[in-house]
DRENMIMI-992119 format. One record per residue: residue number from 0; residue in three letters; chain; x, y, z of N, C-alpha, C in turn. Coordinates in nm, 4 decimals. Atoms other than C-alpha are relative to their C-alpha. Example, Ala and Ser with C-alpha at 12.3 -4.5 7.8 and 13.67 -1.06 7.14 Angstrom:
<rs>
+-----+--------+--------+----------+----------+----------+----------+----------+----------+----------+----------+----------+
| num | residu | chaine |      n.u |      n.v |      n.w |     ca.u |     ca.v |     ca.w |      c.u |      c.v |      c.w |
+-----+--------+--------+----------+----------+----------+----------+----------+----------+----------+----------+----------+
|   0 |    ALA |      A |   0.0890 |  -0.1190 |   0.0000 |   1.2300 |  -0.4500 |   0.7800 |   0.0900 |   0.1200 |   0.0000 |
|   1 |    SER |      A |  -0.0820 |  -0.1190 |  -0.0060 |   1.3670 |  -0.1060 |   0.7140 |  -0.0770 |   0.1090 |   0.0730 |
+-----+--------+--------+----------+----------+----------+----------+----------+----------+----------+----------+----------+
</rs>
This chain:
<rs>
+-----+--------+--------+----------+----------+----------+----------+----------+----------+----------+----------+----------+
| num | residu | chaine |      n.u |      n.v |      n.w |     ca.u |     ca.v |     ca.w |      c.u |      c.v |      c.w |
+-----+--------+--------+----------+----------+----------+----------+----------+----------+----------+----------+----------+
|   0 |    MET |      A |  -0.1007 |   0.0229 |  -0.1005 |  12.2597 |  11.8694 |   8.9778 |   0.0781 |  -0.1250 |  -0.0384 |
|   1 |    ALA |      A |  -0.0857 |   0.1123 |   0.0366 |  12.5513 |  11.6466 |   8.8858 |   0.0744 |  -0.0493 |   0.1238 |
|   2 |    LEU |      A |  -0.0694 |   0.0609 |  -0.1130 |  12.6898 |  11.4055 |   9.1431 |   0.1153 |  -0.0847 |  -0.0525 |
|   3 |    SER |      A |  -0.1112 |   0.0860 |   0.0370 |  13.0270 |  11.2358 |   9.1255 |  -0.0321 |  -0.1431 |   0.0421 |
|   4 |    GLU |      A |   0.0223 |   0.1395 |  -0.0357 |  13.0511 |  10.8585 |   9.1554 |   0.0216 |  -0.0234 |   0.1496 |
|   5 |    ALA |      A |  -0.0228 |   0.0133 |  -0.1447 |  13.1908 |  10.8914 |   9.5093 |  -0.1191 |   0.0519 |   0.0798 |
|   6 |    GLN |      A |   0.1183 |  -0.0546 |  -0.0666 |  12.8954 |  11.1071 |   9.6098 |  -0.1193 |  -0.0940 |  -0.0153 |
|   7 |    LYS |      A |   0.1083 |   0.0951 |   0.0212 |  12.6509 |  10.8608 |   9.4539 |   0.0179 |  -0.1236 |   0.0885 |
|   8 |    LYS |      A |  -0.0280 |   0.1164 |  -0.0838 |  12.8183 |  10.5748 |   9.6389 |  -0.0366 |   0.0295 |   0.1449 |
|   9 |    TYR |      A |   0.0325 |  -0.0410 |  -0.1372 |  12.7849 |  10.7629 |   9.9681 |  -0.1520 |   0.0051 |   0.0202 |
|  10 |    LEU |      A |   0.1452 |  -0.0117 |  -0.0101 |  12.4166 |  10.8402 |   9.9037 |  -0.0696 |  -0.1356 |  -0.0133 |
|  11 |    ARG |      A |   0.0571 |   0.1348 |   0.0096 |  12.3440 |  10.4813 |   9.7981 |   0.0099 |  -0.0722 |   0.1339 |
|  12 |    GLY |      A |  -0.0152 |   0.0595 |  -0.1322 |  12.4795 |  10.3696 |  10.1340 |  -0.1034 |   0.0519 |   0.0979 |
|  13 |    LEU |      A |   0.1020 |  -0.0590 |  -0.0876 |  12.2470 |  10.6099 |  10.3145 |  -0.1406 |  -0.0452 |  -0.0390 |
|  14 |    GLY |      A |   0.1332 |   0.0328 |   0.0481 |  11.9501 |  10.5140 |  10.1001 |  -0.0344 |  -0.1474 |   0.0032 |
|  15 |    HIS |      A |   0.0228 |   0.1449 |   0.0051 |  11.9908 |  10.1372 |  10.1281 |  -0.1153 |  -0.0443 |   0.0893 |
|  16 |    GLY |      A |   0.1027 |   0.0429 |  -0.0946 |  11.7655 |  10.1000 |  10.4315 |  -0.1298 |   0.0776 |  -0.0064 |
|  17 |    LEU |      A |   0.1211 |  -0.0819 |   0.0088 |  11.5042 |  10.3553 |  10.3254 |  -0.1154 |  -0.0759 |  -0.0642 |
|  18 |    LYS |      A |   0.1224 |   0.0512 |   0.0625 |  11.1478 |  10.2592 |  10.2420 |  -0.0492 |   0.1058 |  -0.0987 |
|  19 |    PRO |      A |   0.0512 |  -0.0995 |   0.0950 |  10.9775 |  10.4229 |   9.9422 |  -0.1033 |   0.0914 |   0.0651 |
|  20 |    LEU |      A |   0.0908 |  -0.0988 |  -0.0558 |  10.8018 |  10.7430 |  10.0456 |  -0.1033 |   0.0487 |  -0.1013 |
|  21 |    ILE |      A |   0.0906 |  -0.0412 |   0.1066 |  10.6401 |  10.8203 |   9.7106 |  -0.0290 |  -0.1225 |  -0.0864 |
|  22 |    LEU |      A |   0.0427 |   0.1110 |   0.0842 |  10.4406 |  10.5613 |   9.5159 |  -0.0737 |   0.0565 |  -0.1206 |
|  23 |    VAL |      A |   0.0647 |  -0.0440 |   0.1236 |  10.3499 |  10.6273 |   9.1529 |  -0.0626 |  -0.1235 |  -0.0629 |
|  24 |    GLY |      A |   0.0716 |   0.1138 |   0.0557 |  10.0849 |  10.3938 |   9.0139 |  -0.0273 |   0.0158 |  -0.1483 |
|  25 |    GLU |      A |   0.0347 |   0.0005 |   0.1420 |   9.9327 |  10.3268 |   8.6747 |  -0.0545 |   0.1344 |  -0.0482 |
|  26 |    ALA |      A |   0.0551 |  -0.1298 |   0.0391 |   9.7653 |  10.6704 |   8.6776 |   0.1097 |   0.0999 |  -0.0361 |
|  27 |    GLY |      A |  -0.1111 |  -0.0880 |   0.0343 |  10.1084 |  10.8311 |   8.6475 |   0.0135 |   0.1167 |   0.0959 |
|  28 |    LEU |      A |  -0.0277 |  -0.1167 |  -0.0828 |  10.2044 |  11.1735 |   8.7763 |  -0.1170 |   0.0977 |  -0.0022 |
|  29 |    SER |      A |   0.1069 |  -0.0984 |  -0.0135 |   9.9138 |  11.3808 |   8.8990 |   0.0557 |   0.1214 |   0.0744 |
|  30 |    THR |      A |  -0.0460 |  -0.1183 |  -0.0726 |   9.9385 |  11.7242 |   9.0534 |   0.0148 |  -0.0309 |   0.1486 |
|  31 |    ALA |      A |  -0.0110 |   0.0383 |  -0.1411 |   9.8806 |  11.5666 |   9.3962 |   0.1299 |  -0.0758 |   0.0266 |
|  32 |    VAL |      A |  -0.1248 |   0.0754 |  -0.0152 |  10.1698 |  11.3245 |   9.3478 |   0.1199 |   0.0940 |  -0.0102 |
|  33 |    LEU |      A |  -0.1113 |  -0.0932 |   0.0168 |  10.3964 |  11.6040 |   9.2260 |   0.0163 |   0.0924 |   0.1203 |
|  34 |    SER |      A |  -0.0112 |  -0.0875 |  -0.1172 |  10.3143 |  11.8305 |   9.5201 |   0.0495 |  -0.0785 |   0.1212 |
|  35 |    GLU |      A |  -0.0484 |   0.0840 |  -0.1103 |  10.3675 |  11.5452 |   9.7675 |   0.1479 |  -0.0330 |  -0.0187 |
|  36 |    PHE |      A |  -0.1408 |   0.0259 |   0.0312 |  10.6969 |  11.4613 |   9.5946 |   0.0858 |   0.1198 |   0.0383 |
|  37 |    GLU |      A |  -0.0748 |  -0.1225 |  -0.0295 |  10.8132 |  11.8220 |   9.6252 |   0.0148 |   0.0203 |   0.1508 |
|  38 |    ALA |      A |  -0.0036 |  -0.0197 |  -0.1450 |  10.7226 |  11.8447 |   9.9944 |   0.0882 |  -0.1058 |   0.0684 |
|  39 |    THR |      A |  -0.0781 |   0.1083 |  -0.0596 |  10.8785 |  11.5064 |  10.0789 |   0.1481 |   0.0172 |  -0.0290 |
|  40 |    LEU |      A |  -0.1402 |  -0.0198 |   0.0365 |  11.2004 |  11.5811 |   9.8918 |   0.0608 |   0.1178 |   0.0750 |
|  41 |    ALA |      A |  -0.0489 |  -0.1163 |  -0.0748 |  11.2325 |  11.9211 |  10.0602 |   0.0254 |  -0.0361 |   0.1460 |
|  42 |    HIS |      A |  -0.0144 |   0.0359 |  -0.1407 |  11.1915 |  11.7609 |  10.4014 |   0.1109 |  -0.1025 |   0.0231 |
|  43 |    HIS |      A |  -0.0931 |   0.1114 |  -0.0229 |  11.4039 |  11.4456 |  10.3614 |   0.1316 |   0.0101 |  -0.0769 |
|  44 |    GLU |      A |  -0.1149 |  -0.0145 |   0.0898 |  11.6554 |  11.5388 |  10.0850 |   0.0305 |  -0.1267 |  -0.0799 |
|  45 |    LEU |      A |  -0.0299 |   0.1269 |   0.0667 |  11.7086 |  11.1692 |   9.9985 |  -0.1220 |  -0.0899 |   0.0161 |
|  46 |    ILE |      A |   0.1212 |   0.0817 |  -0.0077 |  11.4021 |  10.9619 |   9.9097 |   0.0023 |  -0.1109 |  -0.1039 |
|  47 |    LYS |      A |   0.0247 |   0.1059 |   0.0965 |  11.3058 |  10.6391 |   9.7407 |  -0.1390 |   0.0213 |  -0.0580 |
|  48 |    VAL |      A |   0.1266 |  -0.0113 |   0.0710 |  11.0315 |  10.6493 |   9.4810 |  -0.0264 |  -0.1334 |  -0.0679 |
|  49 |    SER |      A |   0.0410 |   0.1243 |   0.0647 |  10.8447 |  10.3398 |   9.3677 |  -0.0928 |   0.0342 |  -0.1154 |
|  50 |    VAL |      A |   0.0800 |  -0.0262 |   0.1193 |  10.7096 |  10.3580 |   9.0125 |  -0.0551 |  -0.1342 |  -0.0466 |
|  51 |    ARG |      A |   0.0638 |   0.1283 |   0.0287 |  10.4630 |  10.0719 |   8.9656 |  -0.0683 |   0.0021 |  -0.1362 |
|  52 |    ILE |      A |   0.0501 |   0.0021 |   0.1369 |  10.4261 |  10.0776 |   8.5888 |   0.0779 |  -0.1087 |  -0.0731 |
|  53 |    GLY |      A |  -0.0623 |   0.1142 |   0.0650 |  10.4951 |   9.7715 |   8.3754 |   0.0977 |   0.0345 |  -0.1101 |
|  54 |    ASP |      A |  -0.0838 |  -0.0356 |   0.1138 |  10.6515 |   9.9474 |   8.0783 |   0.1266 |   0.0715 |   0.0457 |
|  55 |    ARG |      A |  -0.1287 |  -0.0557 |  -0.0424 |  11.0216 |  10.0211 |   8.1283 |   0.0210 |   0.1427 |  -0.0493 |
|  56 |    LYS |      A |  -0.0174 |  -0.1354 |   0.0545 |  11.0237 |  10.3267 |   7.9007 |  -0.0876 |   0.1005 |   0.0735 |
|  57 |    ALA |      A |   0.0892 |  -0.0886 |  -0.0750 |  10.7257 |  10.4752 |   8.0856 |   0.0575 |   0.0279 |   0.1385 |
|  58 |    ARG |      A |  -0.0648 |  -0.0201 |  -0.1313 |  10.9063 |  10.4213 |   8.4194 |   0.1150 |   0.0981 |  -0.0125 |
|  59 |    ASP |      A |  -0.1134 |  -0.0914 |   0.0212 |  11.2178 |  10.5914 |   8.2843 |  -0.0475 |   0.1427 |  -0.0223 |
|  60 |    THR |      A |   0.0536 |  -0.1326 |   0.0282 |  11.0099 |  10.8826 |   8.1582 |  -0.0511 |   0.0667 |   0.1273 |
|  61 |    ILE |      A |   0.0535 |  -0.0558 |  -0.1244 |  10.8347 |  10.9296 |   8.4927 |   0.1129 |   0.0375 |   0.0945 |
|  62 |    ILE |      A |  -0.1137 |  -0.0302 |  -0.0884 |  11.1618 |  10.9138 |   8.6875 |   0.0731 |   0.1236 |  -0.0505 |
|  63 |    GLN |      A |  -0.0667 |  -0.1170 |   0.0573 |  11.3211 |  11.1641 |   8.4495 |  -0.0826 |   0.1267 |   0.0220 |
|  64 |    GLU |      A |   0.0866 |  -0.1158 |  -0.0226 |  11.0204 |  11.3948 |   8.4817 |   0.0043 |   0.0444 |   0.1458 |
|  65 |    LEU |      A |  -0.0135 |  -0.0351 |  -0.1413 |  11.0424 |  11.3786 |   8.8618 |   0.1311 |   0.0732 |   0.0259 |
|  66 |    CYS |      A |  -0.1307 |  -0.0655 |  -0.0168 |  11.4114 |  11.4684 |   8.8441 |  -0.0027 |   0.1416 |  -0.0569 |
|  67 |    ASN |      A |   0.0035 |  -0.1318 |   0.0639 |  11.3445 |  11.7591 |   8.6082 |  -0.0884 |   0.0980 |   0.0756 |
|  68 |    THR |      A |   0.0909 |  -0.0920 |  -0.0667 |  11.0455 |  11.9074 |   8.7890 |   0.0450 |   0.0314 |   0.1423 |
|  69 |    GLY |      A |  -0.0433 |  -0.0217 |  -0.1372 |  11.1996 |  11.8652 |   9.1333 |   0.1447 |   0.0432 |   0.0133 |
|  70 |    SER |      A |  -0.1429 |  -0.0342 |  -0.0005 |  11.5565 |  11.9629 |   9.0366 |   0.0794 |  -0.0975 |   0.0860 |
|  71 |    ALA |      A |  -0.0638 |   0.1047 |  -0.0794 |  11.6677 |  11.6336 |   9.1873 |   0.0987 |  -0.0782 |  -0.0862 |
|  72 |    ALA |      A |  -0.0976 |   0.0838 |   0.0680 |  11.9564 |  11.4053 |   9.1003 |  -0.0380 |  -0.1457 |   0.0210 |
|  73 |    LEU |      A |   0.0237 |   0.1429 |  -0.0096 |  11.9006 |  11.0395 |   9.0239 |   0.1280 |  -0.0647 |   0.0510 |
|  74 |    VAL |      A |  -0.1160 |   0.0657 |  -0.0599 |  12.1360 |  10.8494 |   9.2516 |   0.0102 |  -0.1429 |  -0.0507 |
|  75 |    GLN |      A |   0.0014 |   0.1399 |   0.0418 |  12.0297 |  10.4971 |   9.1581 |  -0.1405 |  -0.0382 |  -0.0427 |
|  76 |    ARG |      A |   0.1276 |   0.0569 |   0.0412 |  11.7557 |  10.3097 |   8.9791 |   0.0168 |  -0.1495 |  -0.0124 |
|  77 |    VAL |      A |  -0.0007 |   0.1456 |   0.0069 |  11.6905 |   9.9410 |   9.0337 |  -0.1442 |  -0.0451 |  -0.0162 |
|  78 |    GLY |      A |   0.1361 |   0.0461 |   0.0254 |  11.3793 |   9.7926 |   8.8771 |  -0.0976 |   0.1157 |   0.0028 |
|  79 |    ASN |      A |   0.0995 |  -0.1068 |  -0.0078 |  11.0833 |  10.0051 |   8.9769 |   0.0289 |   0.0989 |   0.1124 |
|  80 |    MET |      A |  -0.0396 |  -0.0908 |  -0.1080 |  11.2706 |  10.1875 |   9.2578 |   0.1052 |   0.0992 |  -0.0495 |
|  81 |    ALA |      A |  -0.0977 |  -0.1037 |   0.0321 |  11.4555 |  10.5154 |   9.2178 |   0.0367 |   0.0720 |   0.1289 |
|  82 |    LEU |      A |  -0.0505 |  -0.0753 |  -0.1145 |  11.6709 |  10.6916 |   9.4759 |   0.0360 |   0.1391 |  -0.0503 |
|  83 |    LEU |      A |  -0.0175 |  -0.1379 |   0.0464 |  11.6580 |  11.0706 |   9.4351 |   0.0525 |   0.0868 |   0.1131 |
|  84 |    TYR |      A |  -0.0596 |  -0.0906 |  -0.0979 |  11.8550 |  11.3457 |   9.6096 |  -0.0100 |   0.1428 |  -0.0487 |
|  85 |    ARG |      A |  -0.0076 |  -0.1442 |   0.0242 |  11.8177 |  11.7201 |   9.6305 |   0.0319 |   0.0668 |   0.1332 |
|  86 |    GLU |      A |  -0.0407 |  -0.0693 |  -0.1220 |  11.9979 |  11.9328 |   9.8873 |  -0.0998 |   0.1097 |   0.0338 |
|  87 |    ASN |      A |   0.0860 |  -0.1082 |  -0.0488 |  11.7812 |  12.1613 |  10.0977 |   0.0912 |   0.0991 |   0.0722 |
|  88 |    PRO |      A |  -0.0942 |  -0.0933 |  -0.0623 |  11.9959 |  12.4688 |  10.1728 |  -0.0492 |   0.0580 |   0.1322 |
|  89 |    ASP |      A |   0.0540 |  -0.0554 |  -0.1240 |  11.7609 |  12.5843 |  10.4505 |   0.0096 |  -0.0974 |   0.1166 |
|  90 |    LYS |      A |  -0.0029 |   0.1019 |  -0.1054 |  11.7429 |  12.2591 |  10.6478 |   0.0855 |  -0.1171 |  -0.0452 |
|  91 |    ARG |      A |  -0.0898 |   0.1021 |   0.0511 |  12.0441 |  12.0609 |  10.5364 |   0.0168 |  -0.1119 |   0.1020 |
|  92 |    LYS |      A |  -0.0116 |   0.1168 |  -0.0880 |  12.0367 |  11.7111 |  10.6879 |   0.1135 |  -0.0900 |  -0.0410 |
|  93 |    ILE |      A |  -0.1017 |   0.0910 |   0.0523 |  12.2786 |  11.5218 |  10.4662 |   0.1179 |   0.0817 |  -0.0504 |
|  94 |    VAL |      A |  -0.1226 |  -0.0655 |   0.0457 |  12.6364 |  11.6362 |  10.4201 |   0.0688 |  -0.0962 |  -0.0969 |
|  95 |    VAL |      A |  -0.0590 |   0.0842 |   0.1049 |  12.7620 |  11.4915 |  10.0916 |   0.1462 |   0.0374 |  -0.0132 |
|  96 |    PRO |      A |  -0.1419 |  -0.0320 |   0.0168 |  13.1411 |  11.4611 |  10.0579 |   0.0258 |   0.0711 |  -0.1333 |
|  97 |    ASN |      A |  -0.0324 |  -0.0800 |   0.1193 |  13.3020 |  11.6940 |   9.8017 |   0.0734 |  -0.0758 |  -0.1086 |
|  98 |    ARG |      A |  -0.0798 |   0.0745 |   0.0970 |  13.4988 |  11.4237 |   9.6213 |  -0.0734 |  -0.0292 |  -0.1265 |
+-----+--------+--------+----------+----------+----------+----------+----------+----------+----------+----------+----------+
</rs>
């Protein structure tokens, strides 16, 4: 899913006050974390994920894997926090502008 810069800006504004709902620790991505990620993303559409791993490349890899497995778009990444979005066509909560 590709988002325009205007759409990312809009979603960053919505995500600013959010707390991380998914925490990934040193153990990495387990099947439990992936299933919880899928359920949380389907329910909320826009979530923050905290990846508590010291190595920057490992964090990037985990965030990319979450985006790929969950068909989510990376809106923003700052440090160990990532803001991810995936529209839920059945229970749409967030209306993203078309620009």
